[in-house]
Each structure stands twice: as structure tokens, then as C-alpha cells.
C-alpha positions, 0 to 999 in steps of 0.5 A, spaced: 500 499 499 503 506 498 501 512 503 502 519 501 500 525 504 492 528 502 490 534 504 482 534 504 480 542 503 473 544 505 469 547 500 467 554 502 459 554 503 454 558 500 452 562 507 460 564 508 459 570 512 462 575 517 458 575 523 464 575 528 462 570 532 469 566 534 471 569 540 479 569 541 480 570 533 483 577 530 481 577 524 474 574 525 473 579 530 475 585 526 471 584 520 465 582 524 459 585 520 462 586 513 459 584 507 462 578 505 462 574 498 461 567 498 461 566 491 468 568 490 471 565 497 470 559 494 472 560 488 478 562 491 478 555 495 477 551 489 483 555 486 488 553 492 487 546 490 489 546 484 495 550 485 496 545 489 494 538 484 499 542 479 505 541 484 503 534 483 500 533 490 494 529 492 488 533 493 481 531 497 475 535 499 470 536 505 463 539 503 459 544 506 455 543 511 448 543 511 445 550 512 441 554 516 441 548 521 434 546 522 437 542 529 441 547 532 434 552 530 430 547 533 433 545 539 435 552 542 428 554 539 431 560 535 425 564 532 425 571 529 427 575 536 432 571 538 439 573 540 443 575 532 449 571 534 444 565 536 442 566 529 449 566 525 452 560 529 445 556 525 448 559 518 455 559 519 460 557 514 466 555 519 466 548 517 470 550 511 476 550 515 477 542 515 483 544 519 478 544 524 475 537 522 479 532 526 485 529 529 488 524 524 493 518 526 496 515 520 496 508 519 503 507 521 502 510 528 496 506 531 496 499 534 492 497 529 494 499 523 489 503 521 488 511 520 484 513 525 480 519 525 476 523 531 471 529 529 474 535 534 467 537 539 469 544 538 465 546 544 469 552 546 464 556 541 457 555 539 457 555 531 463 550 532 460 545 537 454 544 532 459 542 526 461 534 529 456 530 526 455 533 520 463 532 519 463 525 522 457 522 517 462 525 510 467 522 514 465 515 515 463 515 507 469 518 505 473 513 510 468 508 510 474 502 509 474 499 515 480 495 513 484 502 513 480 507 516 477 507 523 473 514 524 470 515 531 465 519 535 468 526 538 470 525 545 465 528 551 464 535 551 467 535 558 474 538 555 475 542 548 478 539 542 480 543 535 483 537 532 487 539 528 489 545 528 493 543 535 496 537 532 503 536 529 507 529 526 514 528 525 517 522 521 522 520 517 517 520 510 509 520 510 509 512 509 513 512 516 512 511 523 511 518 526 511 522 532 505 525 534 505 532 538 498 535 541 500 541 543 494 544 548 492 551 551 491 552 559 489 561 559 490 565 554 489 572 558 481 574 556 481 569 550 480 562 551 485 556 551 481 552 546 484 545 546 484 542 553 490 538 555 485 532 558 482 532 551 489 531 547 490 525 551 484 522 550 484 522 543 491 520 543 489 514 546 483 513 543 487 513 536 492 506 540 498 511 540 504 509 544 506 513 550 513 513 546 511 516 540 506 522 543 508 528 546 504 534 549 506 540 549 503 546 552 502 553 547 504 559 550 499 564 553 502 570 550 500 567 543 493 565 545 492 572 548 496 576 542 491 572 537 493 565 536 487 561 537 490 555 535 496 552 535 497 553 527 497 560 527 503 560 530 507 554 528 505 548 523 510 542 522 512 537 516 515 530 516 522 532 519 521 540 520 518 544 525 516 552 522 515 555 529 514 562 532 520 564 537 514 565 541 508 559 539 510 554 545 510 556 553 517 553 555 520 554 548 527 549 550 522 544 553 518 543 547 524 542 542 527 538 547 521 533 548 519 533 541 526 532 539 527 526 544 522 522 542 524 524 534 532 525 534 532 528 526 527 533 528 530 540 524 527 547 527 526 552 523 524 558 528 522 566 526 525 570 531 521 576 535 526 580 533 525 578 525 517 578 526 513 580 532 509 575 534 503 581 532 505 581 526 506 573 525 498 572 527 497 578 523 499 575 516 498 568 518 505 566 516 505 561 520 498 557 518 501 555 512 501 548 508 508 546 509 508 541 503 513 536 501 513 536 493 515 530 488 520 532 487 522 531 495 523 538 496 519 542 501 515 547 500 511 553 504 504 555 501 502 562 504 496 567 504 499 573 500 497 577 506 505 575 507 508 577 501 504 584 502 508 585 509 516 588 508 518 584 515 515 577 513 516 577 506 524 579 508 524 574 512 522 569 507 527 571 502 532 570 507 530 564 509 530 561 502 536 564 502 541 561 508 539 553 503 535 550 510 530 545 508 525 550 507 525 551 499 520 555 496 514 560 499 508 559 494 503 566 496 495 563 495 490 568 495 484 566 500 482 573 502 476 572 504 477 565 508 483 571 511 478 576 513 474 570 517 480 567 520 483 563 516 489 561 511 491 556 508 492 551 513 486 552 517 482 551 509 485 543 510 486 537 513 492 532 512 490 525 511 496 519 511 493 515 507 494 510 500 488 514 496 485 507 493 482 506 500 479 513 499 471 514 497 473 516 490 467 522 491 471 526 495 478 526 491 479 531 487 482 532 479 481 537 474 475 535 471 470 534 478 474 542 480 472 545 473 465 541 475 464 544 482 467 551 480 461 551 475 456 549 480 460 554 485 459 559 480 452 559 478 449 557 485 453 561 490 450 567 493 455 574 490 455 577 496 450 576 503 451 582 507 449 582 515 441 583 514 441 577 509 443 572 515 436 569 517 431 571 511 428 566 508 430 569 500 437 567 502 436 560 506 433 558 500 439 560 495 443 556 500 439 550 501 438 550 493 446 552 492 449 546 496 444 540 493 446 542 486 453 541 489 452 534 492 448 532 485 454 533 481 459 530 487 453 524 487 453 525 495 446 526 495 445 522 501 448 528 504 443 532 503 
């Protein structure tokens, strides 16, 4: 069986809007109440997927969840006089950020030799806590081959779990046995620490990971307070490389030593505060990037175009490339609609190491399928959504019919 890393990107849903629901996510809060552009957002995301396929990488996708969420509206008894924040929650398109969809442990790491996926419970935020059951319904289909995959329920909501956004994996190659790193928070000043240590431990046990192949690290409270609501806003890993900001972890040297003890081949590429401040790193999402191994063996960093527009960040990227380190390319992509709501290239994808032949082919992307999806989006997604539109019957009809059109073209009507 040939194991490769497949990036499953979330297709941006037709209800994409800026309601400012995510406390601690500075971009989301600062753009709350702005007009959104769902069609442009979805096409930008699909453009990123095409770019990755052109690099020779395996690409999959996950679908928008049903919105407005009639189950949440019923369970919270939301009428026209309900608080606007709760109404907006039922319309949220936040499942587009599939880094929060689940935590994934590839088959070489697990006791039973299967790839394990546990949907994140996302209990810290109401607009996200509604997602996991519908997410699992997709995972059950996409990874339905029980010989190769095990898809679990989310862990109990006693402890907050935010999925792969707080999880990293180190290995000599994607198909080799790896070391999995879980990053948890304890405090973040005025912002919540969303990933609980016990949630990380529970997922590791559920996946059958050996204790000597797991490392738990505390995120720097200063980073959370500055707007790094997930670890992937301040660090990202790929194979041997940890690409990280100097202030990502509560105990920087302790974190590096703990990972190196479990994975001696570790290479740390650290961006110092003196070159790029924590605040600038968060504003530009330098670390919310896809750190990828290309078919050539070179490592590339796919960053949002906001990095290219920052003098400090781009200067550091150029310096990094000039030093001939492990990261050999920096590739900017335009995901501005997602960025305005607090999600960069890394937020938009879930990494799954697997043989593509074992995945339900309806969730794997090729150029012909991508063109069909783009056509559905261009024809059916709203061009824009104003804050006053949220909750309207007219918009609900448009959003529901748009998603149904996508399900139809992908032969996934069972998820309607």
C-alpha cells in the first residue's frame, strides 16, 4: 500500500459570512458585520486546491455542512426575536476550516495499523460545536473502508478538542512511523484556551498511540492572548521540520527538547521575535501555512498573499530561502475571503496520510471534477451576503439549493 499525504480542503459554503462569532480570533472579530462574498471565497479556495494539484500533490475535499442548521434552530428554539449571534451561529460556514474537522493519526503510528480519525467536539464556540456530527457523516463515507480506517465519535464535551489545528506529526517520510505532538492551552488572558490537555490525551489513547510516540506541549499563553487561538497560527510541522515562531510555546526549549527526545532527527526553523513580531506573524498568518513535501523531495511553504504584502514577513522569507535550509520554496496564494474571517491556507485543509485508492473516490479531486465544482459555485453561490441578510427566507432558499446542487454533481445526495 502506497501511503501519501492527502490534503482535504473544505469547500467554502454558500452561507459564508462575517458575523464575528469567534472570540480570540482577531481577524474574525475585526471583520464582524462586514459584507462577505461567498462565491469569491469558494473560488479562491478551489484555486488553492488547483495550485496544489499542479504541484503534483494528492488533493481531496470536504463539503459544506447543511446551513441554516435546522437542528440547532430547533434545539435552541430560535425565533425571529432570538439574539443575532445565535441566529448567525446557525448560518455559520466555519466548517470550511477543515483543520478543525478532526485529529488524524496515520496507520504507521497506531496500534491496529489503521488510520484513525476523531472529529473535534469544538465545544468552546457555539457556532462550531454544532459541526461534529455532520462532519462525521462525511468522514464515515470518505473513510468508510474499515480495513484501513477507524472513524470515532468526538470525545465527551467535558474537555474542549479543536482537532488537527493543535496537532503536529514528525516522521522521516509520510509513510513511516511518526511522533505525534499535541499542543494544549491552559490560559490566554481575555481569550479562551480552546484545546484542553485531557482532550489531547483522550484522542491519543483512542487512536492507540504508543506513549513514547506522543508528546504534549503547552501553547504560550501570550500567543493565545495575542490572537493565536490555535497552535497552527504560530507553528506548523512537516516530516522532520518544525517551522515556528519564537514565542509559540510556553517553554520553548523544553518543547524542542521533548520533541527531539522522541524524534532525534528534528529540524527547527525558528522565526525570532526580532525579525517578525508575534503580532505581525498572527496578522499575516505566516505560520498558518501549508508546509508540504513536493514530489521532487523539496519542501515548500504555501502562505497567504498577506505575507508577501508585509515587509518584515517577506524579508524573513527571502532570508530563510537564502540560507539554504530545509524549506526551499515559498508560494503565496490568495485566500483573502477566508483570511478576513480568520483562516489561512492551513486552516482550510485536513492532512490525511493514506493510500488514495482506499478513500471514497467521490471525495478525491481531479481537474475535471474541480471544473464541475467551480461551475456549480459560479452559478449557485451568492455573490455577496450583507449582515441583514442572515436569517432571511430568501437567502435560506438560495443557500440550501446551492448546496444541493453541489451534492448532486458529486453524487453525494445522501448528505442532503
